[in-house]
Residue, then its C-alpha position, 0 to 999 in steps of 0.5 A: m383885343e383885335e389889333l387894328g394893324r398899322i395906320l398912317l395918320v396925316d394932320d398937321d395940327s399937334v394937338d389932334r395928332l395927340t387925341v388920335q394917338r390917346l383915342l387909338r391907345e384906348a381902343a386896340p394894339h395898333e402900330l402908328t405912323e405920322a404924317t403932316d402933309l401930302a408930299s410926305a404921306q405920298s412918300a409913306l405910301d410909296e415906301q410902306r405898307f398900311d391897312c388904313v389911313l386916317l386922313d385930316f381934309r384940309l393940310p398946308d399943301g392940299t386937300a384929301i381930295d387931291l391926294l385921293q384924287r392922284l391915288s386913283a389916277e395911279g391906279r393905287h386905291k390899295v389902301p382903306i382912307l378915313v377922312l377926317t374934318g372939323l366940319d360937319d359937313q354932308a357936302t364934304a362927305t360926298t365928295a370925299l367918298h366919292h373920290g373913294a375914300q370909305d368914311y368919313l368922321v367929324k372930329g371932336q365927336i369921335d370916341s375911342g369906340l366909334l374910331v375903332r368901329a370905323i377903322h374896322y369897317a373901312i377895312e372890311r368895306f375896302r377888302v369886299g370892295q377889292a374882292l368884288a373889283h377882282a370879281n368884276e375883272q375876271l368876269e369882263r375877262l371870261a366875256l373877252f378873252d377865249p378860256l382854253t386859248e387865253t386868247l381874245n375871242r371874238r367880242g374882245l376883237e371886236q371891241l379893240l377893232p375900231d381903236a386899231l382902225a381909227e389910229a390907222a386913219h390918224n396915221g394915213a396907213p392901212v392896218f395889217a393882219a394875218l389870219v392864222d388856219c392849222d393845218d390838217f386839225k381834224r386829224i389831230n381830233d380824229q386820230f388823238g380825240h379832242a382832249a389832245g387837239d384842245r392841248v395842240l390849240q393851246e400850245v399853238s395860241a402860246r407860240i403865236r403869242t410869244t412871237a407876235r409883238t408885244k402890242d399886236h392883238v392875237a384873237r381865236v376866230g373860229g376852232d382851230e383859227f386865230l387873227i392877228l391884228l398888227r398894230g403899225a406894221r407896213s407890210r414888208e414887216a408884217f409879212t414877216i412877223a407871219e412868217r416867223v410865226r409860221q416858222t415857230v409853230a413848226s419848229q418842234p413837235i408839240r406833246v400829246s400824251t404820250e405821242s408827239v404831234s407836228m403841226t403846220v399852219s397856213l396864213g394869209v397877210f392882208a390890209i384891213p379894207d377901209g369900212v370894214r367894221s366887224v370881225t365877220e367883214l374882216l374875215e371875209s377879207a381875209s379869206g382869199a390871201l388864205r386861200s391862196s396859202k392853202q392851194g399853194g400846199k400849205d404851211r406857208v404865208s401868202l401876203a395879198t398885195s395892195c395893186s392887184d388880186g394877187f398874192l406873193t408868197i415866199a419862193d419854195d427854192l431859196v437856193a434858186l432865189l439866192s443864185n445871185s449873191e448880190l441879193l444877200s446883205t451882212s451886218t455886224q454886231a458888237i461883242v463887248r466887255l462888260s468891264d469896260d465897253v471895250v469891243v472884242g469882237r463882232e458877230v457878222l449877220v446875213h440878211g436875206p434877199a426879200a420882206p420875211l428872209e430879210s432877218p438873220d434868224t428868219l432866213f437862217r430858221y428857213c433854210v434849216e428847215k427847207r434842209i439847204a442849209p449846208a448849200v446856203d451856209v458854205h456857198y452864200c453865207l459863209k462867203a458873205c461873212l467873209k467879205a464883212c470880216l475884212l471890213v472888221a479886221r481893218t476896223l478893230k484891232e484883232p476882234q473874234v468874229h464870230v460867223r453861224l452855221s447850222w448843226s445839219t452844215l456840219a454833219a453835211t459838210p466836210i470840215d476841210e471844206l468848212l475850214a478852206e473858206l477861212p484864212s490859213g496860219t494864226a489869222r483862223a484863231r480870230f475866228c469863232f463858228e457859233l452854233s445854236i443850242e436850239e438847233l441841236v440834233g440828237n447825243p451832243a456827244r456825236w458832234l464832238p469829232m467835228i467840233t474837235e476837228i474844227r479847234r485842231g483847224g485854230v477856229r474856236f466855238a461857240l454855243g448861242h442861246v443856251d439857258f438853264g434847261r437840260g439840253s444846255l446844261e448837257a452840251l456845255v458838259l459833252l461839247r466845252p465850247d469856247l464861248i457860251k451866250i446866254d439866251r436874250k429871254l433869259v437875259a430879259a426875264a433876269a433884269r425883271d426877275s431875281h430868280e431868273a438873275d440867279l440862273i444866270r449867275r449859276l450858269a456863269q459859275i458852271a461854265d467858269s468851272l469848266g473853262v468856258e466863257v460867257a456872253g449875254v445876248g440881246v442886251e438892249s438896257q442898262a439893267h440888262r447890262a446890270v444884271l450880266r455884271e452882277a452875274g458874273v458874265t463877261y462879255g454882251q451883245g446888243f443893241l445898247w452898244d450898237q446904238s451908242l459905240r460908233v466904229p468907222g467904216l462899219d456905221s453906213p452902208t458899203s459897197g458890199a452892201i456891209h452895214s452895221t446892224 
């Protein structure tokens, strides 16, 4: 006899419940759970999985229609529902079926055979309906998404465009978009073949999607062209996002078969003009800004200004742009002991002078990319950080002060010159040079003599952007930093996934065995904080504390343009 599985019976009449119990016992093996009202039925559905629900039409706190509507509104029709009623009323039956019930049975007219058949048929119809709904979702996705790059296609973008424009009109602000074009893509196809070209497009689209914000929309609008619809972004923010996309695409070669291919993109950022209603008109609006980037030498971002026909681009020579050090500003971010939320130190961040370079990460990557990091690090950023450190030292009792450097600065600058910028004597022990694993070049062992010299000078060394990858573990073991900072992406993933949380736990255990302290970066919620504490991580850094902890003297701009993030 085929089992009926787990059944939820919802009925406030004890006689009716006994009748259904008897019929089910006569019919087939099953596991029965009972509820007497809609509230307890909802709780049971929240906590358990059922194969079928037998739902009385009238209950003390509502009707079956109320529950069906509630489940439908919440998108939770995950179980077949049979409605039971004492009224042989076709209108009631039609209403229940219209709201998602699989079938309708009249009490007093049910025998065990009919009940079993109805349950089996309801379960089967529900499964078929779910399969059809999934198939329709897949078809809809195929109609709106590009199968190669998993971005929207033109049709998908066409459907989203009216809502984005209406939202902008409501807010009284223009919608910005960025047109992204792969530089010299034909060379990839000609040299390596179209399969390799497809692989490059997949990786480029993945890097664009991971860099864009969650509310942005990315679409493939041509063979090697993508468009990013930047919802709610002002011109400066749109320019900044586009610059991050450009840097991310160029950051690492793309592996194609046995070869590694370097790829860059040119971007044109523009405000969508009034009256644009189609993707074709949208692309025509973008052509001028993109053409400016291409003609300017490619691998750059151009912004079409709203006040003229001109375009803004990032200056090619950042050193010349930074010749006036007053253009730099600094901010600090707290490093907090997770056990008691005590601030134990601060990382000093340097902001650039122009919109796309205002973000510390964007400024840092731009300097590394343009191979001017050593000059900017030593002559501008380090000096700006030290000014900020004086304020940090006065405000916090013996804090650790973290200053970020690039590996290229370490390679190109004598260690004595770096140390000369710092206070002498025991005060140096409060300073920590932080270098990112992302920018580490070559065998980590080659950097050990320089790290050793830094330590001999009394300065600590931290390794940032650490995850559970082989490169991170190799650098951790070989370089033995005083502190590692777990990458923000791993922290965010760990709050959602127990497997990722276990990776942090294992990473913390490895670090502890080596005598290395551990901090988690990007802590933006109590969930992030909790998962780090449970994993055995000692410190945290992120906006969670910078929004809640007020440190006198660091929470407002000063004459030196020092402010708290």
